[in-house]
N, C-alpha and C positions, 0 to 999 in steps of 0.2 A: 543512624542509617535510614535512609529515605527508602519508604518502602515503595512497591512495584506497583502500579495501579492494573486494575484487572477487567477488561473489558467486557460487557453484557454478554458477547459472545465466546468466552472464556470459562464462564461458571457452567457447571454441571457436567462435565466429561471429559476437559479438554480442548483446547484449538485447536489438536491435531486427532482428534476421537477418528473423526471420517476416511483422514488419510490412512490411518493404520488399519483397518478392516481393509480385508480382502474380499475381492469381487469387481462389480461396477458400481453400477447407482443403490445405495442404501435406501430401503423404504419404496422401492420399484422407479425413483425418480426418473422419468426421459423428459429429452428435449422437444419441447412443442412443436407441431406440425401442423401444414396449411398456411396460406399466406395471409398476411398481417390486414387483418379487417374484417377476412372472414366468419362462418359461425365456428363458434366457439376463441377465438383468437382478438388478441388484447387490439383496442383504437390506435388513430394515433398519438394519443399522449399516454400510452400506459406503456411500462417498464417490463423487462426482463430478470430479475434478480435470481442469481444462479452460485451456488458455490460448490466448484470444482477441486480437486485432488489431483495433481498434476506432476510426474516424474520432470525437476528441471534439464534442459540438455547440457551435456557438458563443455567447459571451456565461458562458462561466467563462474565468477565467486566465489558467489552463494551456492553452488551444485555442487562444484570441486571441493570445498570447505565442507559441507553438512553431507557430502556423501563419506569425507573424512573420517568426519567428526559423528556420527552418527546420533549421540545420546547428546549431542547440543541442541538446543533452543535458539531460533532466531526469531525475530518478531522487528516487521519493518514500517514503521511509522506513520512514513512520508515520503516524497518525491517531489525535487523542484528542478528544472531546468536551471543550468549552472551558465552551459557555452553549449552549440550548437554540435551535436552528437553527444554530451557528455551530464551528468543529474547528479544531485547531491542527496544522498538519503538520511535519515536516524535509525540506528538500528539498536532493538536489544538484544545481547546477547547472552546466554548463562556462561554461567564459570568465574570464579571467582580468581583473583581480588583483580581491581578496577585494571582494565587494559591487559588482561591475561592473553587474547589471542591478536593483538595489535599488529607484532611482528610478522605472524605468520599471513592473517590476510592482505596487509601493505606488501606481500611480493605479490601476489597475481598480478598477472599481467593486463586484466581491466580495472586494475584499481590503481585511481590516479593521487589520491589523498585520503590519508585515514588521522582523525581524532579521536584519541579516549577521552569520553566526555567525565563520566562518571559511573559509580557506583550504584544500582539500583536493585533492590531485592538479591536474590542469586545468581546476578548478572552483570553486565555494566553497559550503559549506554556509548557508541560509536556515532562518529558522523564519516560519510561515507562519499568520497566523487568515485567516480566510475563513473567508465565509457559504456553507452545504452545499450542493452539488450536489444534484438530486435520488435520486441513485441513492445517497447517505449514508443517505436516509428510506426506503427500499425497503431497505437491508440491515438497520436496525434494526428492519424490521417483521415479515420472514423472521426476524433473530436470528441471521445467519450473519456470521461474521468476516470483514472485509477481507482479503485475503493482501498481504503485502509482502514485499520492493519492488516498485513499481510504475515502469516506465519509459516515456516517453513524447519523441518526437519528432516536427518535422513535421506538427503538428496530431491524431499518433494516438497510443493507450497501447496497452499492451501488459498484459493484462489477467489475472492469474489469478484462476480460482472454483475453489472450494471448496464444495459444500454437497451435501444428500441432493436424489433426484431432484424432490421436487417443488419444492424451493427452487431446484434448479438449470433448473427448466422454466421459472420467473418471470423468472429472471436474463434467462434467452437471449431471452425475448421482450420485457425492457427493452431489452437492446443489440441488436435485429434494430428495434426501432423507432428506437433513437439512430440505428444506422448500417445499412441494409438489405443493404450489402455486405461485413459483415463479415467477418473471416476466425476460421476456428476451426483454430487451427494445431495443438492433440494437445487428447487425452481419453485418461484411463485412469482407474482405478480403483483404490482402497486403502480397510484400515479405517478408518472414522471416527474410533475415538478413538483410534490412530497419529499420528494430522494435527491434531486440534483442541487447543492449551494451554487444559489445566483452570484458568483464572483463576477465584477466587472471585468475587463482587461486592464484597466488599472489597478485594483485591488488585485489581480492575479501577479502582477508584477511586482508590487509591494513585496508581499507575500514571500518571494523569490526571493527581491532582496534583502528584506530582514531575515531570513534562513540564512541565504548564504554569508551573512557578515557574524552570525551567530547570534542574534534576539534572541532566540527561542532555546538556545543549549542551556543547559545544565552542570555549571554555574552560567551565567549569563556570557556571551563572549563581548557582547557592546553596550553600552546603555543606552537608553533613548536620544537622550542629546547626542552622542555622539553619531548615532543612526540617521539623524534627523540633521547633520550639518553635513552626513557625506550623502544623502537624497539633497539636498541643498531646498531641505522646505523645515516649515515651524515644528519646533517641537509638541505642539498643540493639535497640530494637523495630522501629523505622522500618529501621535499617541491615539486619535479618535478613528482614524482609516484604522488602525489595526484594532482597536477593540468593538468594530463593525463587523474585521473580516473576521474575527475570533466568533463573535456572535451568531455568525452563520455558516462555521464549521460543525460547531457546536450542537446546533437546533438541527442540521443535517445529522450529526452522528446520533443524538438521541430520538430524531422518528426513525434512522435505520432498523428495521426486524432484526433479532440476532438470527442465525442462522439455526435450519433445521435440523437436528440430530436422529 
C-alpha cells in the first residue's frame, strides 16, 4: 500500500491545529498596518505570507460535503484551468476503501466530473473537475498564485496567502466577507523572488494540459509518448519541459517555510 506523503507543514500538531482552536488570531498575529514602503512596511519586492482559518461558504461541494462529514479530512493538492469557469484539482480525502466518497461527491451541482485514482494511506486520491468558486476569479484578476496544499475539515479551510501588500489587502477583504470570524493564524514577510515559481506562460500551459490528460495521475493516465503525440511535440521536448517545471515547483516548495503554529 502506498504511504501518504506528509508535507512539512503537517508535522508537529497537524494541518488543522489552527482551525480547531477558538478565538481569532493565535499568538496575537495581526495584519500589518500602514502603506507599503512606509516605516516598518515591506518594500515593493516584499511578500506577505499569511495563514488563515476560514469557514467556507455554503453551496461549494467542499463546504457542504465536509460539514456533512466533519471527521473527514480533505487535502487539495493542486489546481489547473480546464476551460473557462471550470477547474480540475487532485484531492486526498480520508476514508477507505478507494472511491468511498465518489458517488456522493459526484452528485453535488458544482462537480462536473470525478475520477477515483488510488488509495494512499488512510484515504484515496480523487481527480475532480468543478465549476469555479468566486475566489478563483479574484486570484486570476489579481494575478496571484494559489498556494497548495490546502487543508479542509468540518466546513473550514486552512488557507495560505502569498501576495504583495495591495493584493493581500484585497484577499483579506474578500475573506472577511466570506467569514467575518476568520482566524489569522500567522503572518510573516519574505522576498517575493524567493517564493514564487517563475513558470513561463508556455510552461503553465503545458502543466495544465499534462494534468488534464492524466499524466500526473496515480497510476498515470497517459504515457509521455501519447502526451507528446496529443500536443504535436517531440517526446524529448515534452520530457525536458516537464522536468524543468517539476524542478521549479519543487524548489519553490522547499523554499516555503512551514506555517507558524
